[in-house]
N, C-alpha and C positions, 0 to 999 in steps of 0.2 A: 465579612459581609453580614449585614443585619437581616433579620427576618423580613423586614418591610421592603428591602431593596431587591429581593430575588423575584424575578419574573420568569416563570417556566417557559422554555422554548416551545415552538409549535410542535416539533418532533424531538423527543428526548434522545440523546445519543450518549453512549458511554465513551468518555474521553480520557478520564484519569480517575484513580481511586479518590473517594471523597473524604478520606481520613477516618480516624477512629481505630480501635483496637483490632478490628477484623478486616480492615480495608485491603490487606494484601491477598485475601482469599475470596473477596467478593467479585463477582462477575455476572453479566447478564445472560450467560449461555450455560447450557448443561453439557454433559458428556465428559469423558476422561481427558486429562491433560498430559498423562504419561502412562506408559505401560509398566505394570507391576502386578505380579500374581500374588494373591492373598495367601498367607500361611494357613496351614491346616494341621490341627492337632489330633490327638487320639480319640477324643470324645465325639459322640454324635452331634452335639450342639456346638457350633462354632459362632462365637460372638465377636463382632468387630466394633469397638466402642471407645468411649472416653467417659470419665466420671463427671460429666455434666449432669444437671437434673434429669434430662431425658435418658442418658446412659445409665444412671443409677437406678432408675425404675426397673430395668431388666435384671441387673445383677442382684437387686434386693429380692425380686421374685424367684430367681434361680436359687438363691441361698435359702429362701423360705421353703422351697420345694425340697431341697436337699435335707433341711432340718426335719422335714416330715418323713424322711426315709425314702424318697424317690431317687434311688441311685442312678436311674437313667436320665436324671436331670443334670448329671455331671457335664461340665462344659469347659471349653477353652476360651478364655477372654483375651483377645489380641488388642493391643493398643493402636488406636488411630489418632495420630497427632493432627488435629484439624488446623492448627496454626501453621503447620508445615504442608498442608494440602494433601495429606494421605487419602482423604475421602474422594479425591479426584483421580485416583489410580484406576486403571482399566479393570482390575480385579474387584475393587470396591464398587465401582459403577455397575458391574454385572450383578452384584447382590442388591444394591440400592441405586437405581437410576437417578434418584433425587440427591445423591451425594451428601446425605446427612447421617450422623450417627444417632442411634445404634442401628446395626444391621445384623441379622441372624441367619445362619444357614443350618437347616436341620438335615443332617446326613443319615438319620436313622431310617429314612425312606429312600426309594429309588424311583424316579430321579429325586435328587435333593430338593427341598423346598426352601426358597428364599422368603424371608419375612422382613419387611422394613416398615418404618414408622413405629414409634415406641408403643402407641396404643394398640396397634395391630399385633405386635410381638406379645404384649401382655395377654391379650385375648387368645392368641394362638396357644401360648403355653398353658394358660388356665384351662382351656378346653382339652388340650393334649393330655394333661395330667389330672384333670377333674378336681382341681383345687382353686380356692379363692374366687370362685364364681358360683353363686347359688344356682341350683337347678330348678327351683320353683319359679314360675313365670314372673311373679311380682318381684322377688328378690333379684333375679337375673336382670330384669329390666331396670330396676333402681340402680344396680351396680353399673350397668352400661350407661345409664343416664349421666352418672357422675364421671365415668371414664371419658365419655365424649364431651362432657362439659370441660374437663381439663384440657383435652386436645384442642378445643376451640378457644378456651380462655387464656391458656398460657402464652400464646404469641403476643397478647397485649401486655403481659407481665414481662416477658423476655425481650422480644423484638421491639416492644413499645417502651414500657417504663424502663426496663433494665438498660436498653440501648441508649436512650436519651439521657438518663440519669447518670449512668456509670461509664459508658463506652464512647459516646459521641465526642468528637473533637471540640465542640463548643456546647455550652449549656444554653439551651433555647427555652424560653419561658413557655411558649404555647404547647409544644409537644410534651414537656415535662408536666405541665398542669393537666393536659388532656389525659395522659396515661397514668398519672398519679390518681386522678379521680377514678379511672376505671379499675386500677389495682385495688383501691380501697373499697370500691363497690363489690368487687369479687370477694375480697376478704369478708365483707359483711354478709354476702350470700353464704359463704362457708360457715361463718360464725352462727348465723341463724339456724342452719341445718344441724350443726354439731351441738347446738343447744337443745335439739330435739332427740338426738340419738348418739350413741357412743361412737359409732363409726359412720362414714358417709352413706353407706347403703343400709344401715340399720345396726343390729347388735353384733354383726360379724365383720371381721377384718377381711377386706377383699382387694381385688386389683384396683378398685377405685381409690382406696387409701394409698396403695402403692404408687399409683400414678400421680396423685395430687401432692403427697407429702414432700417429695424432693423439691418441688417448687414452693408451695405455700407454707408447708410445715417448716422448711428451712428458712423461709423469709421471716416468719414470726420468731424463729429462734436466733435471728441475727446473723445467719450464715449465707445470705444472698444479697449481693449488691451493697453491702454495708448501709442498708436503707431502713433498718428497724426503727431508729429514732425518727427519721424523716416521715415515715408512714404511720408513726404512733401505734405500732403493732401491739403494745400492751393493752390497748382497748379491746382486743379481740380475745376475750378470756376463753371462750369455748375452743377456738382454734389453737390457742396456747396449750390447753389441757390435752387435746388430741395429739398435737405435734410432739409433746413430750412422751406421751404413751407410746406412740409409734417409734420414736427415737430409741426407746429403751428395749426394743426387741433385738435380740442378739443377731438375727439374720440381717436386720437393717444396718446394724453397725458393721457387719462384714461386707455387705453389698456396697456400702459407700467407699470402701477402700479399693475396690477392684478398678483397674484402669485409671487410678489416680496418680498424678505426677507433680502435685503441688502440696503446700502445707507441711505439717509436721511429718518428718521422714517416716515415723512409725505408722502413719496412716496411709502411706503410699504402697500400693501393690500394682505396678504398671501392667503386669500380665498375670493372669491366674490360670493355671493348668491342672491344679489338684488342690484338695482341701488344705493340705499342709502349707500352701502358699500364704494362707491367711492366719496361720498360727503365730 
């Protein structure tokens, strides 16, 4: 069916999957599809995730906290296979009613606190441990500016550009052009900012960098959607500089491996329950 021939119905109804890589798990309703209790490990922090850009944000922050000596940031990272619908289990929905990874359960307090949405998890952990979030009003606000920028911007990159460029069953000119333009505008926003400062919030590495890097840093490094040439990412020199600097942090390298089930076998650590799992 061509773009021009489609006429939206008066009332949309879900009749059949529309195709594409994630068609089997897409549906217009929320709630669990099956009963399954989530596993619980020995650490206070229980993470249920997959090494997508959103999942990697949290494991990078946890590894950064452990590298600074915060032993109470030890965590169990359980694999959630989103292509198999694990996120729709009754246990997962209890932790995140939105059925998206990552989801965190903090059992160091009673009752346990559930934290969902990756930006909320980053903010929660930064405040809990007093790291990677400046305490002065200006620095804190600038960090949160860029954290919330990422939360609002990434759907255009992922669900917009990434979906239509890499995952949709048919290549359609209008949505690809629309979201390519927005992805490049966002890269320009970042490039201008990183031409002014070493990191997004200023001179210090913060949860803003941890949030943005798995999406835009990996994009310009050629590790997202195989779109580096299409987007001409070499033109964003400041983003390139920042992306490589963040990539060279040991905790970032470790965090990318957690809950990963694809790529080089040496990079895959499907579950992480102790530091030795990453050795």
